[in-house]
PyMOL Python script that loads the backbone (N, CA, C, O; Angstrom):
from pymol import cmd

cmd.read_pdbstr("""\
ATOM      1  N   MET A   1       0.778  -1.886  -0.639  1.00  0.00           N
ATOM      2  CA  MET A   1       0.228   0.462   0.200  1.00  0.00           C
ATOM      3  C   MET A   1       0.734   1.120   0.131  1.00  0.00           C
ATOM      4  O   MET A   1       0.369   2.042  -0.599  1.00  0.00           O
ATOM      5  N   LEU A   2       1.928   1.199   0.789  1.00  0.00           N
ATOM      6  CA  LEU A   2       3.228   2.281   1.060  1.00  0.00           C
ATOM      7  C   LEU A   2       3.354   2.566  -0.743  1.00  0.00           C
ATOM      8  O   LEU A   2       3.097   3.661  -1.243  1.00  0.00           O
ATOM      9  N   LEU A   3       3.815   1.293  -1.582  1.00  0.00           N
ATOM     10  CA  LEU A   3       4.552   1.464  -2.660  1.00  0.00           C
ATOM     11  C   LEU A   3       2.987   2.558  -3.130  1.00  0.00           C
ATOM     12  O   LEU A   3       3.475   3.660  -3.379  1.00  0.00           O
ATOM     13  N   GLN A   4       1.766   2.629  -3.282  1.00  0.00           N
ATOM     14  CA  GLN A   4       0.571   2.996  -4.072  1.00  0.00           C
ATOM     15  C   GLN A   4       0.895   4.307  -3.779  1.00  0.00           C
ATOM     16  O   GLN A   4       0.784   4.977  -4.806  1.00  0.00           O
ATOM     17  N   LEU A   5       1.249   4.973  -2.824  1.00  0.00           N
ATOM     18  CA  LEU A   5       1.048   5.909  -2.165  1.00  0.00           C
ATOM     19  C   LEU A   5       0.836   6.901  -3.208  1.00  0.00           C
ATOM     20  O   LEU A   5      -0.198   7.533  -3.424  1.00  0.00           O
ATOM     21  N   PRO A   6       2.342   6.977  -4.050  1.00  0.00           N
ATOM     22  CA  PRO A   6       2.907   7.640  -4.797  1.00  0.00           C
ATOM     23  C   PRO A   6       2.244   8.263  -5.788  1.00  0.00           C
ATOM     24  O   PRO A   6       2.262   9.456  -6.091  1.00  0.00           O
ATOM     25  N   PHE A   7       1.454   7.048  -6.440  1.00  0.00           N
ATOM     26  CA  PHE A   7       0.935   7.075  -7.823  1.00  0.00           C
ATOM     27  C   PHE A   7      -0.210   7.298  -7.408  1.00  0.00           C
ATOM     28  O   PHE A   7      -0.977   7.590  -8.327  1.00  0.00           O
ATOM     29  N   VAL A   8      -0.878   7.283  -5.945  1.00  0.00           N
ATOM     30  CA  VAL A   8      -2.546   8.154  -6.271  1.00  0.00           C
ATOM     31  C   VAL A   8      -2.348   9.702  -6.187  1.00  0.00           C
ATOM     32  O   VAL A   8      -3.200  10.509  -6.560  1.00  0.00           O
ATOM     33  N   PHE A   9      -1.287   9.988  -5.724  1.00  0.00           N
ATOM     34  CA  PHE A   9      -1.266  11.739  -5.369  1.00  0.00           C
ATOM     35  C   PHE A   9      -0.891  11.953  -5.771  1.00  0.00           C
ATOM     36  O   PHE A   9      -0.993  13.178  -5.697  1.00  0.00           O
ATOM     37  N   ALA A  10       0.181  11.558  -6.890  1.00  0.00           N
ATOM     38  CA  ALA A  10       0.623  12.188  -8.257  1.00  0.00           C
ATOM     39  C   ALA A  10      -0.902  11.838  -9.629  1.00  0.00           C
ATOM     40  O   ALA A  10      -0.690  12.450 -10.676  1.00  0.00           O
ATOM     41  N   PHE A  11      -1.917  11.192  -9.636  1.00  0.00           N
ATOM     42  CA  PHE A  11      -3.096  10.825  -9.774  1.00  0.00           C
ATOM     43  C   PHE A  11      -3.807  12.047  -9.745  1.00  0.00           C
ATOM     44  O   PHE A  11      -4.050  12.697 -10.762  1.00  0.00           O
ATOM     45  N   TYR A  12      -4.178  12.407  -8.493  1.00  0.00           N
ATOM     46  CA  TYR A  12      -5.127  13.419  -7.827  1.00  0.00           C
ATOM     47  C   TYR A  12      -4.909  14.704  -8.168  1.00  0.00           C
ATOM     48  O   TYR A  12      -5.813  15.517  -8.356  1.00  0.00           O
ATOM     49  N   LYS A  13      -3.599  14.963  -8.270  1.00  0.00           N
ATOM     50  CA  LYS A  13      -2.611  16.212  -9.186  1.00  0.00           C
ATOM     51  C   LYS A  13      -2.922  16.662 -10.564  1.00  0.00           C
ATOM     52  O   LYS A  13      -3.435  17.684 -11.019  1.00  0.00           O
ATOM     53  N   SER A  14      -2.538  15.780 -10.985  1.00  0.00           N
ATOM     54  CA  SER A  14      -2.476  15.071 -12.217  1.00  0.00           C
ATOM     55  C   SER A  14      -4.234  15.476 -12.512  1.00  0.00           C
ATOM     56  O   SER A  14      -4.349  16.374 -13.347  1.00  0.00           O
ATOM     57  N   LEU A  15      -5.002  15.171 -12.190  1.00  0.00           N
ATOM     58  CA  LEU A  15      -6.800  15.828 -12.385  1.00  0.00           C
ATOM     59  C   LEU A  15      -6.719  16.954 -11.651  1.00  0.00           C
ATOM     60  O   LEU A  15      -7.046  17.944 -12.304  1.00  0.00           O
ATOM     61  N   SER A  16      -6.441  17.151 -10.662  1.00  0.00           N
ATOM     62  CA  SER A  16      -6.314  18.488 -10.617  1.00  0.00           C
ATOM     63  C   SER A  16      -5.851  20.065 -11.932  1.00  0.00           C
ATOM     64  O   SER A  16      -6.309  21.196 -12.097  1.00  0.00           O
ATOM     65  N   VAL A  17      -4.863  19.335 -12.507  1.00  0.00           N
ATOM     66  CA  VAL A  17      -4.211  20.535 -13.056  1.00  0.00           C
ATOM     67  C   VAL A  17      -4.616  20.476 -14.560  1.00  0.00           C
ATOM     68  O   VAL A  17      -4.383  21.334 -15.411  1.00  0.00           O
ATOM     69  N   THR A  18      -5.388  19.076 -14.744  1.00  0.00           N
ATOM     70  CA  THR A  18      -5.416  18.464 -16.400  1.00  0.00           C
ATOM     71  C   THR A  18      -6.947  19.978 -17.200  1.00  0.00           C
ATOM     72  O   THR A  18      -7.966  20.388 -16.644  1.00  0.00           O
ATOM     73  N   ILE A  19      -6.548  20.225 -18.160  1.00  0.00           N
ATOM     74  CA  ILE A  19      -7.389  21.102 -18.442  1.00  0.00           C
ATOM     75  C   ILE A  19      -8.446  20.734 -19.648  1.00  0.00           C
ATOM     76  O   ILE A  19      -8.994  21.473 -20.465  1.00  0.00           O
ATOM     77  N   GLU A  20      -8.524  19.326 -19.453  1.00  0.00           N
ATOM     78  CA  GLU A  20      -9.182  18.740 -20.820  1.00  0.00           C
ATOM     79  C   GLU A  20     -10.330  18.060 -19.379  1.00  0.00           C
ATOM     80  O   GLU A  20     -11.408  17.493 -19.554  1.00  0.00           O
ATOM     81  N   MET A  21     -10.086  18.168 -18.887  1.00  0.00           N
ATOM     82  CA  MET A  21     -11.053  17.745 -17.428  1.00  0.00           C
ATOM     83  C   MET A  21     -11.975  19.355 -17.318  1.00  0.00           C
ATOM     84  O   MET A  21     -13.162  19.385 -16.993  1.00  0.00           O
ATOM     85  N   ARG A  22     -11.327  20.358 -17.587  1.00  0.00           N
ATOM     86  CA  ARG A  22     -13.076  21.354 -17.869  1.00  0.00           C
ATOM     87  C   ARG A  22     -13.439  21.374 -18.974  1.00  0.00           C
ATOM     88  O   ARG A  22     -13.017  21.206 -20.118  1.00  0.00           O
ATOM     89  N   GLY A  23     -14.989  21.798 -18.034  1.00  0.00           N
ATOM     90  CA  GLY A  23     -15.704  21.578 -18.383  1.00  0.00           C
ATOM     91  C   GLY A  23     -16.863  19.998 -18.953  1.00  0.00           C
ATOM     92  O   GLY A  23     -18.001  20.032 -19.421  1.00  0.00           O
ATOM     93  N   ALA A  24     -16.105  18.969 -18.699  1.00  0.00           N
ATOM     94  CA  ALA A  24     -16.741  17.581 -19.021  1.00  0.00           C
ATOM     95  C   ALA A  24     -17.858  17.110 -18.231  1.00  0.00           C
ATOM     96  O   ALA A  24     -17.917  17.862 -17.258  1.00  0.00           O
ATOM     97  N   SER A  25     -18.426  16.570 -18.190  1.00  0.00           N
ATOM     98  CA  SER A  25     -18.581  15.864 -17.109  1.00  0.00           C
ATOM     99  C   SER A  25     -19.548  14.446 -16.765  1.00  0.00           C
ATOM    100  O   SER A  25     -19.969  13.812 -17.733  1.00  0.00           O
ATOM    101  N   TRP A  26     -19.807  14.077 -15.664  1.00  0.00           N
ATOM    102  CA  TRP A  26     -19.986  13.071 -15.837  1.00  0.00           C
ATOM    103  C   TRP A  26     -21.019  12.076 -14.657  1.00  0.00           C
ATOM    104  O   TRP A  26     -21.062  12.004 -13.429  1.00  0.00           O
ATOM    105  N   LEU A  27     -21.562  11.591 -15.477  1.00  0.00           N
ATOM    106  CA  LEU A  27     -23.125  11.279 -14.128  1.00  0.00           C
ATOM    107  C   LEU A  27     -23.618  12.547 -13.466  1.00  0.00           C
ATOM    108  O   LEU A  27     -24.137  13.225 -14.352  1.00  0.00           O
ATOM    109  N   TRP A  28     -23.687  13.180 -12.277  1.00  0.00           N
ATOM    110  CA  TRP A  28     -24.569  13.806 -12.095  1.00  0.00           C
ATOM    111  C   TRP A  28     -23.466  15.386 -11.867  1.00  0.00           C
ATOM    112  O   TRP A  28     -24.160  16.337 -11.507  1.00  0.00           O
ATOM    113  N   VAL A  29     -21.846  15.761 -12.037  1.00  0.00           N
ATOM    114  CA  VAL A  29     -21.338  15.910 -11.880  1.00  0.00           C
ATOM    115  C   VAL A  29     -20.629  16.978 -13.711  1.00  0.00           C
ATOM    116  O   VAL A  29     -20.151  16.689 -14.808  1.00  0.00           O
ATOM    117  N   THR A  30     -20.950  17.962 -13.084  1.00  0.00           N
ATOM    118  CA  THR A  30     -21.292  19.043 -14.269  1.00  0.00           C
ATOM    119  C   THR A  30     -19.900  19.661 -15.007  1.00  0.00           C
ATOM    120  O   THR A  30     -19.616  20.013 -16.152  1.00  0.00           O
ATOM    121  N   ASP A  31     -19.246  19.602 -13.809  1.00  0.00           N
ATOM    122  CA  ASP A  31     -17.274  19.908 -14.638  1.00  0.00           C
ATOM    123  C   ASP A  31     -16.611  18.998 -13.633  1.00  0.00           C
ATOM    124  O   ASP A  31     -17.086  18.943 -12.498  1.00  0.00           O
ATOM    125  N   LEU A  32     -16.046  18.615 -13.804  1.00  0.00           N
ATOM    126  CA  LEU A  32     -14.920  18.016 -13.846  1.00  0.00           C
ATOM    127  C   LEU A  32     -14.438  18.369 -12.162  1.00  0.00           C
ATOM    128  O   LEU A  32     -14.679  17.937 -11.035  1.00  0.00           O
ATOM    129  N   SER A  33     -13.387  19.723 -12.989  1.00  0.00           N
ATOM    130  CA  SER A  33     -12.360  20.488 -12.019  1.00  0.00           C
ATOM    131  C   SER A  33     -12.862  21.412 -11.030  1.00  0.00           C
ATOM    132  O   SER A  33     -12.256  22.110 -10.217  1.00  0.00           O
ATOM    133  N   GLN A  34     -14.599  21.215 -11.361  1.00  0.00           N
ATOM    134  CA  GLN A  34     -14.566  22.169  -9.895  1.00  0.00           C
ATOM    135  C   GLN A  34     -15.625  20.782  -8.775  1.00  0.00           C
ATOM    136  O   GLN A  34     -16.303  19.902  -9.304  1.00  0.00           O
ATOM    137  N   PRO A  35     -15.483  20.958  -7.290  1.00  0.00           N
ATOM    138  CA  PRO A  35     -16.308  20.112  -6.647  1.00  0.00           C
ATOM    139  C   PRO A  35     -17.573  19.628  -7.204  1.00  0.00           C
ATOM    140  O   PRO A  35     -18.084  19.943  -8.278  1.00  0.00           O
ATOM    141  N   GLU A  36     -17.987  18.841  -6.341  1.00  0.00           N
ATOM    142  CA  GLU A  36     -19.249  19.088  -6.283  1.00  0.00           C
ATOM    143  C   GLU A  36     -20.193  19.720  -5.684  1.00  0.00           C
ATOM    144  O   GLU A  36     -20.081  20.216  -4.563  1.00  0.00           O
ATOM    145  N   THR A  37     -21.673  19.763  -6.720  1.00  0.00           N
ATOM    146  CA  THR A  37     -22.057  21.077  -6.046  1.00  0.00           C
ATOM    147  C   THR A  37     -23.297  20.289  -5.447  1.00  0.00           C
ATOM    148  O   THR A  37     -24.089  20.946  -4.771  1.00  0.00           O
ATOM    149  N   ILE A  38     -23.516  19.027  -5.624  1.00  0.00           N
ATOM    150  CA  ILE A  38     -25.166  18.440  -4.435  1.00  0.00           C
ATOM    151  C   ILE A  38     -24.125  18.973  -3.291  1.00  0.00           C
ATOM    152  O   ILE A  38     -22.946  19.321  -3.368  1.00  0.00           O
ATOM    153  N   ALA A  39     -25.090  18.891  -2.146  1.00  0.00           N
ATOM    154  CA  ALA A  39     -24.608  19.373  -0.590  1.00  0.00           C
ATOM    155  C   ALA A  39     -24.092  17.990   0.116  1.00  0.00           C
ATOM    156  O   ALA A  39     -23.030  17.848   0.722  1.00  0.00           O
ATOM    157  N   LEU A  40     -24.976  17.131  -0.081  1.00  0.00           N
ATOM    158  CA  LEU A  40     -24.474  15.448  -0.113  1.00  0.00           C
ATOM    159  C   LEU A  40     -23.818  15.121  -1.097  1.00  0.00           C
ATOM    160  O   LEU A  40     -24.170  14.907  -2.257  1.00  0.00           O
ATOM    161  N   ARG A  41     -22.237  15.063  -0.306  1.00  0.00           N
ATOM    162  CA  ARG A  41     -21.008  15.151  -1.148  1.00  0.00           C
ATOM    163  C   ARG A  41     -21.031  13.101  -1.187  1.00  0.00           C
ATOM    164  O   ARG A  41     -20.726  12.136  -0.487  1.00  0.00           O
ATOM    165  N   VAL A  42     -21.517  13.384  -2.294  1.00  0.00           N
ATOM    166  CA  VAL A  42     -22.377  11.376  -3.551  1.00  0.00           C
ATOM    167  C   VAL A  42     -20.448  10.633  -3.740  1.00  0.00           C
ATOM    168  O   VAL A  42     -19.961   9.503  -3.784  1.00  0.00           O
ATOM    169  N   LEU A  43     -20.073  11.624  -3.781  1.00  0.00           N
ATOM    170  CA  LEU A  43     -19.042  10.495  -4.384  1.00  0.00           C
ATOM    171  C   LEU A  43     -17.767   9.775  -3.122  1.00  0.00           C
ATOM    172  O   LEU A  43     -17.261   8.672  -3.329  1.00  0.00           O
ATOM    173  N   PRO A  44     -17.559  10.278  -2.376  1.00  0.00           N
ATOM    174  CA  PRO A  44     -16.833   9.962  -1.048  1.00  0.00           C
ATOM    175  C   PRO A  44     -17.535   8.892  -0.607  1.00  0.00           C
ATOM    176  O   PRO A  44     -17.001   7.783  -0.612  1.00  0.00           O
ATOM    177  N   ILE A  45     -19.004   9.090  -0.104  1.00  0.00           N
ATOM    178  CA  ILE A  45     -19.534   8.438   0.409  1.00  0.00           C
ATOM    179  C   ILE A  45     -19.708   6.419  -0.186  1.00  0.00           C
ATOM    180  O   ILE A  45     -19.755   5.381   0.474  1.00  0.00           O
ATOM    181  N   LEU A  46     -19.758   6.726  -1.845  1.00  0.00           N
ATOM    182  CA  LEU A  46     -19.730   5.755  -2.606  1.00  0.00           C
ATOM    183  C   LEU A  46     -18.224   5.545  -1.984  1.00  0.00           C
ATOM    184  O   LEU A  46     -18.090   4.517  -1.320  1.00  0.00           O
ATOM    185  N   LEU A  47     -17.342   6.199  -2.086  1.00  0.00           N
ATOM    186  CA  LEU A  47     -16.220   5.273  -2.213  1.00  0.00           C
ATOM    187  C   LEU A  47     -15.521   4.476  -0.774  1.00  0.00           C
ATOM    188  O   LEU A  47     -14.622   3.641  -0.870  1.00  0.00           O
ATOM    189  N   ILE A  48     -16.270   5.022   0.852  1.00  0.00           N
ATOM    190  CA  ILE A  48     -16.267   4.441   1.162  1.00  0.00           C
ATOM    191  C   ILE A  48     -17.150   3.155   2.084  1.00  0.00           C
ATOM    192  O   ILE A  48     -17.005   2.531   3.136  1.00  0.00           O
ATOM    193  N   VAL A  49     -18.143   3.236   0.919  1.00  0.00           N
ATOM    194  CA  VAL A  49     -19.421   2.009   0.992  1.00  0.00           C
ATOM    195  C   VAL A  49     -18.183   0.829   0.185  1.00  0.00           C
ATOM    196  O   VAL A  49     -17.616  -0.140   0.689  1.00  0.00           O
ATOM    197  N   THR A  50     -18.103   1.296  -0.975  1.00  0.00           N
ATOM    198  CA  THR A  50     -16.946   0.086  -1.887  1.00  0.00           C
ATOM    199  C   THR A  50     -16.249  -0.012  -1.576  1.00  0.00           C
ATOM    200  O   THR A  50     -15.474  -0.458  -2.422  1.00  0.00           O
ATOM    201  N   GLN A  51     -15.536   0.220  -0.081  1.00  0.00           N
ATOM    202  CA  GLN A  51     -14.054   0.150  -0.023  1.00  0.00           C
ATOM    203  C   GLN A  51     -14.020  -1.050   1.236  1.00  0.00           C
ATOM    204  O   GLN A  51     -13.200  -1.938   1.468  1.00  0.00           O
ATOM    205  N   PHE A  52     -15.960  -0.444   2.287  1.00  0.00           N
ATOM    206  CA  PHE A  52     -16.082  -1.423   3.118  1.00  0.00           C
ATOM    207  C   PHE A  52     -16.575  -2.698   2.588  1.00  0.00           C
ATOM    208  O   PHE A  52     -16.571  -3.632   3.390  1.00  0.00           O
ATOM    209  N   LEU A  53     -17.020  -2.941   1.340  1.00  0.00           N
ATOM    210  CA  LEU A  53     -17.414  -3.885   0.879  1.00  0.00           C
ATOM    211  C   LEU A  53     -16.480  -5.041   0.657  1.00  0.00           C
ATOM    212  O   LEU A  53     -16.408  -6.189   1.096  1.00  0.00           O
ATOM    213  N   GLN A  54     -15.458  -3.952  -0.604  1.00  0.00           N
ATOM    214  CA  GLN A  54     -13.958  -4.520  -1.003  1.00  0.00           C
ATOM    215  C   GLN A  54     -13.395  -5.741   0.175  1.00  0.00           C
ATOM    216  O   GLN A  54     -12.949  -6.867  -0.044  1.00  0.00           O
ATOM    217  N   GLN A  55     -13.678  -4.821   1.837  1.00  0.00           N
ATOM    218  CA  GLN A  55     -12.982  -5.540   3.012  1.00  0.00           C
ATOM    219  C   GLN A  55     -13.722  -6.880   3.362  1.00  0.00           C
ATOM    220  O   GLN A  55     -13.194  -7.979   3.529  1.00  0.00           O
ATOM    221  N   ARG A  56     -15.556  -6.442   3.466  1.00  0.00           N
ATOM    222  CA  ARG A  56     -15.696  -7.392   3.209  1.00  0.00           C
ATOM    223  C   ARG A  56     -15.737  -8.683   2.600  1.00  0.00           C
ATOM    224  O   ARG A  56     -16.089  -9.740   3.124  1.00  0.00           O
ATOM    225  N   ILE A  57     -15.448  -8.537   1.760  1.00  0.00           N
ATOM    226  CA  ILE A  57     -15.071  -9.282   0.478  1.00  0.00           C
ATOM    227  C   ILE A  57     -13.839 -10.494   0.837  1.00  0.00           C
ATOM    228  O   ILE A  57     -13.769 -11.723   0.831  1.00  0.00           O
ATOM    229  N   ASP A  58     -13.024  -9.440   1.116  1.00  0.00           N
ATOM    230  CA  ASP A  58     -11.678 -10.185   1.354  1.00  0.00           C
ATOM    231  C   ASP A  58     -11.400 -10.821   2.338  1.00  0.00           C
ATOM    232  O   ASP A  58     -10.837 -11.877   2.628  1.00  0.00           O
ATOM    233  N   ALA A  59     -11.814 -10.126   2.738  1.00  0.00           N
ATOM    234  CA  ALA A  59     -11.998 -10.539   5.110  1.00  0.00           C
ATOM    235  C   ALA A  59     -12.715 -12.385   5.245  1.00  0.00           C
ATOM    236  O   ALA A  59     -12.678 -13.067   6.269  1.00  0.00           O
ATOM    237  N   GLN A  60     -13.337 -12.831   3.829  1.00  0.00           N
ATOM    238  CA  GLN A  60     -13.469 -14.360   4.060  1.00  0.00           C
ATOM    239  C   GLN A  60     -12.307 -15.168   4.818  1.00  0.00           C
ATOM    240  O   GLN A  60     -11.109 -15.132   4.538  1.00  0.00           O
ATOM    241  N   PRO A  61     -12.905 -15.878   5.802  1.00  0.00           N
ATOM    242  CA  PRO A  61     -11.946 -17.656   6.419  1.00  0.00           C
ATOM    243  C   PRO A  61     -11.758 -18.176   5.179  1.00  0.00           C
ATOM    244  O   PRO A  61     -12.552 -18.760   4.441  1.00  0.00           O
ATOM    245  N   ARG A  62     -10.325 -17.824   5.001  1.00  0.00           N
ATOM    246  CA  ARG A  62      -9.887 -19.205   4.122  1.00  0.00           C
ATOM    247  C   ARG A  62     -10.016 -20.899   4.328  1.00  0.00           C
ATOM    248  O   ARG A  62      -9.638 -21.476   5.348  1.00  0.00           O
ATOM    249  N   GLN A  63     -10.292 -21.203   3.794  1.00  0.00           N
ATOM    250  CA  GLN A  63     -10.922 -23.194   4.189  1.00  0.00           C
ATOM    251  C   GLN A  63      -9.504 -24.084   3.809  1.00  0.00           C
ATOM    252  O   GLN A  63      -9.466 -25.283   3.536  1.00  0.00           O
ATOM    253  N   ASP A  64      -8.691 -23.409   3.855  1.00  0.00           N
ATOM    254  CA  ASP A  64      -7.046 -24.601   4.175  1.00  0.00           C
ATOM    255  C   ASP A  64      -6.888 -24.719   5.119  1.00  0.00           C
ATOM    256  O   ASP A  64      -6.625 -23.777   5.867  1.00  0.00           O
ATOM    257  N   PRO A  65      -6.981 -25.932   5.491  1.00  0.00           N
ATOM    258  CA  PRO A  65      -6.429 -26.325   6.703  1.00  0.00           C
ATOM    259  C   PRO A  65      -5.510 -25.971   7.333  1.00  0.00           C
ATOM    260  O   PRO A  65      -5.455 -25.606   8.507  1.00  0.00           O
ATOM    261  N   THR A  66      -4.138 -26.139   5.979  1.00  0.00           N
ATOM    262  CA  THR A  66      -3.060 -25.491   7.186  1.00  0.00           C
ATOM    263  C   THR A  66      -2.778 -23.876   7.641  1.00  0.00           C
ATOM    264  O   THR A  66      -1.953 -23.442   8.444  1.00  0.00           O
ATOM    265  N   GLN A  67      -3.699 -23.216   6.887  1.00  0.00           N
ATOM    266  CA  GLN A  67      -3.319 -21.807   6.900  1.00  0.00           C
ATOM    267  C   GLN A  67      -4.026 -22.016   8.413  1.00  0.00           C
ATOM    268  O   GLN A  67      -3.325 -22.066   9.424  1.00  0.00           O
ATOM    269  N   GLN A  68      -5.500 -22.133   8.458  1.00  0.00           N
ATOM    270  CA  GLN A  68      -6.399 -22.139   9.401  1.00  0.00           C
ATOM    271  C   GLN A  68      -5.605 -22.721  11.574  1.00  0.00           C
ATOM    272  O   GLN A  68      -5.771 -22.419  12.756  1.00  0.00           O
ATOM    273  N   LYS A  69      -4.702 -23.763  10.583  1.00  0.00           N
ATOM    274  CA  LYS A  69      -3.542 -24.231  11.696  1.00  0.00           C
ATOM    275  C   LYS A  69      -2.475 -22.715  11.754  1.00  0.00           C
ATOM    276  O   LYS A  69      -2.183 -22.303  12.877  1.00  0.00           O
ATOM    277  N   MET A  70      -2.010 -22.052  10.680  1.00  0.00           N
ATOM    278  CA  MET A  70      -1.229 -21.293  11.512  1.00  0.00           C
ATOM    279  C   MET A  70      -1.890 -19.729  12.062  1.00  0.00           C
ATOM    280  O   MET A  70      -1.160 -18.756  12.256  1.00  0.00           O
ATOM    281  N   MET A  71      -3.127 -19.711  12.228  1.00  0.00           N
ATOM    282  CA  MET A  71      -3.397 -18.579  12.367  1.00  0.00           C
ATOM    283  C   MET A  71      -3.627 -19.165  14.054  1.00  0.00           C
ATOM    284  O   MET A  71      -3.979 -18.383  14.937  1.00  0.00           O
TER     285      MET A  71
END
""", "prot")
cmd.dss("prot")
cmd.show_as("cartoon", "prot")
cmd.util.cbc("prot")
cmd.orient("prot")
């Protein structure tokens, strides 16, 4: 995860300064270079929900008996 962090920061920075994002719309966001205009921030809430679901899926117990003995 520490290896991915610089790439996440670089991707975020490139999206904030990219001129092609000005005026481009996606779903309900009318301008991708500006923050959301909806009072309830939907995109961060979706991010939290999907991360929670992904953790629940990945945290399923393994069926391998040798792994269970090691844990």
